[in-house]
N, C-alpha and C positions, 0 to 999 in steps of 0.2 A: 786183624787184617794182615795178609801176607803180601809182601813186595818182592817181586822178581826183577832182577837186572837181566836184560836181554841184549847180548852183544850181537850185532849184525856186521861182522867183519871189522876191518880197520881202514883207516886213512892216514896217510902221511901228508903233512902240509908244509908249506915253506916256513922256516924259522921266522921270517918277517911277517908271516901271517899270524903266528902264535903271539908274537909280542911286538908292539909298535916301538921302533927305535929311531924314527925319523920324525920330522915335523908332519903334523896330520895331513896337509895337502899332498904329501909325497908317499903316503902309506901304500896306495895301489901300485905305483911304479916300483916301490921297494919290493913288494911281493914278486912282481913279474921278473925283476932283475936278480932276485936272490937265487943263487945256484944251490942252496943247501936246503935239505928237507929235515923234518923232525923224524923221530923214530915213528913207527906205525902206532897210531892212537886208536883206542877203541871207539866204535860207533855204537853208542848205547841207547836203548830204549828201555821203557820200564812198564811193568804191569802191576796193578793193585787189585787184589781180590777184595772188593769192597762189599759190604752187605747190600748196597743198592745196585750192584751190577759191577761187572768186570771193566776196569779202566785201563787204558793203554796210553802212554805219553810218548809221542813220536813213533816213527815206524822204522827208523834206520834206513839203510840204503838197499838197493836192489842190485843183484848181480848183472842186470842189464847195462850197468854203467860200463862194462867191458865191451859192449857192442859198439862198433865204430860210428854208427849213425845214431846212437841214443840221444846225445846232445845235438842241439841245432845251432847254426849261425855262430855268433860270437861267443856264446856259451861254450861251445865245443872247444874253441881255441883256448879259452881261459881255463876251463876245468881240466882238460886233458894235460895241460902244460904245468899246472900249479897244484894238482892233487894226484896222489897215488892211492887208488882204491884197491882193496883186496877183499873181495866178497864172492863167496861161492853161493850157488843156489840154496844149499842146505843151511847157509847161515842167515838167510832172510828171516824176517820176523814171524812168519807163519810156522816155520820149522822151530824157531827159538821158543815160541809159545807152546808147541807140541811137547818139547823137551821139558817144559815146566809143568806139563799135565794140563795145559789150557788150550783153547781153540780161538782162532781169529774170528770165527763165526759167532762166538759167544760174547764178543766185546760190545758193551753198551755205549761207552763213550771213548772216543779216540781224541785226545788233546794234542794238537800240533803246536810246538813252541814257536816255530817260524818255518817259512817255505823253502829253505835251502835244501838242496837234493838229499844230502845225507841225513835229513831229519824227516823227510816225507817220501823218499823214493819207494818205500814199501806200501804206500797208501792203497794201492789197488787190491790189497788182501782184505780190505775192510768195507765191502759194499753195504753191509748191514748196520754198521755202527753210526752213531750220531758223531760227526766230526766237528770239533770246535777249534776255530781260529780267530785270532783278534781281527776285528773289522779293519783296522788300519793295515794289518799285515796283508789282508786280501786286496785292499784298495791301493796300497802303496808298497808293493813288494820291493825287494832289494834291487832287482833288475828284471826286465822283461824276458825271463828265461823260460823256454819250453821244458817243462818238467814231465811232459807226457801224462798229465792228469787224466784219469778215467772220465769217460763221458758222463758217468753218473755223479761225478764229484760236485757236491753242493753243500759245502760246510756251513754250519751255523756261525754267524758273525757275532762275536763276543764284544759287548760294550761293558765297560768297567764303571764302578761307582766312583764317587768323588775321591775316594782314597786309592783308586786304581786296582780294585779287586772285584772279582766275580765269584759268587758262592755257587758251586756246581750241585752239591749234594744237599738233600733235605736236612741231613744231620749237621750241615755247616762245617764239615770237617775236610772238605776238599775245596780249595779256592785257587782260581786263576789270578795271577798277579801280573800287571803291566810292567815289563822290564825292557823298555825299548833302548836302542843304541846299536846293538849288533845288527839288527834290522829295524824297520820303522815301527813294526807291531809285535816285536818279540815278546813272549809272555813265558812266565815260569809257573810252577805249580806247587802249592804247599799242602801237604797232608798233616793235619793236626791229629795227634794220638794221645789218648789218656794212658798215663803210666809208662809212657815211653817218649823219647825225643820225637819232635816233629821231623818231617822229611821235606826238604826243599829241593825240588827237581829243577835245576837251573837252566837247562838247555845250554845255550852258548852265551849266557850273560857273562860268564868268564869261562876260560878254558880249564881252569883248575881251581881247587880250593885255595892253594897257595897264591894264585894270581890275584884273587879277591883280597886276600889278607895283605898283599903288598901294594894294593891299589895300582895294579898294573893293567894297562889297556892292551887288548888284543890288537894285532895289526890290521885285521879285516873287520872294521866296524863301519856302519853307515854314518853314525853321528857320534863324534867323540865327546862332546859335552853331555849328551844323553847317556852315553855309556858310563861316564864318571858319575852322573847323578843316580843312575840305576845302581851302581856299585855302592854308593852311600846309603841308598835306601835298603839294599839287601843286608848290608852290615847292620843297620839299625834294627831290621826285623829279626835278624839272627841273635842280637843282643836282647831283644824283648822276649823271645821264646827260644829255648835251646832246640837246635835242629841239626840234623845230618845234611850236609850240603853236597849236592850231587850234580856237578857239571857233566855233560854228555860225552866229553872226550878226555876226562881225567882218568888216567890208568888207576888211580887209587880210589875211585868212587865205589867200585864193587866191594873192596875190602872195608871201606868206611861203613857202607850199608850193613855188611855182615857183622862187623864189630860193634855197631851202634855208636861210632865215633862222632861226637858233635863238633860243630865248627867253633873254634876259639880265635878271638882277635889276637 
């Protein structure tokens, strides 16, 4: 199986967004009031050339975020003041797939880790794919934000087993894992491989490999105790089976994938 890292532009976030440095109830005001931004961070999506069909994890962002009326209501105020996007049309995921020799029209499964705009802004490129979202994420999104979902958008609602897992492939080598905290129904994806380290596509369960190792909580999470519990679970999974850990905004994720560098506590 071949795995492709697909970068769809960059996003700079508030430093208070990346790391929580205040008591949990103050985390949102801290983001709004923070005058400092991080360096531009990659907006990563992933493609897996799987024997059962092409799989894409997240869609990245769309260049339409630069249009003045793309976001509506309170979302416009929050997103335009606290995020700095840089996405050209040629950086959107359909072009990124083409550069990898793939086509959005050939995607069998599109897995969305969560409904934040930088993870599903490009969903309109996938009208033929089966889209999978956690049931909780659909029914309890982070905020009632208008993401301009296409009229045909009707994702499959994923329910997990007692261990918080959902096996996607007949081979049992691609599983969706409930990793709530950053959002109510956030999910990650684990690809099991024979003769090579597993790959854990983390979404925003943490902003970096190092953040998970330090047990550091991001500044913008819906539920702090859930976020900590998810981090404990991820570390346990990574101890059980060696895996390459790939958060969506970690600048080192692409290099770790290329080098096959596994997560170490």
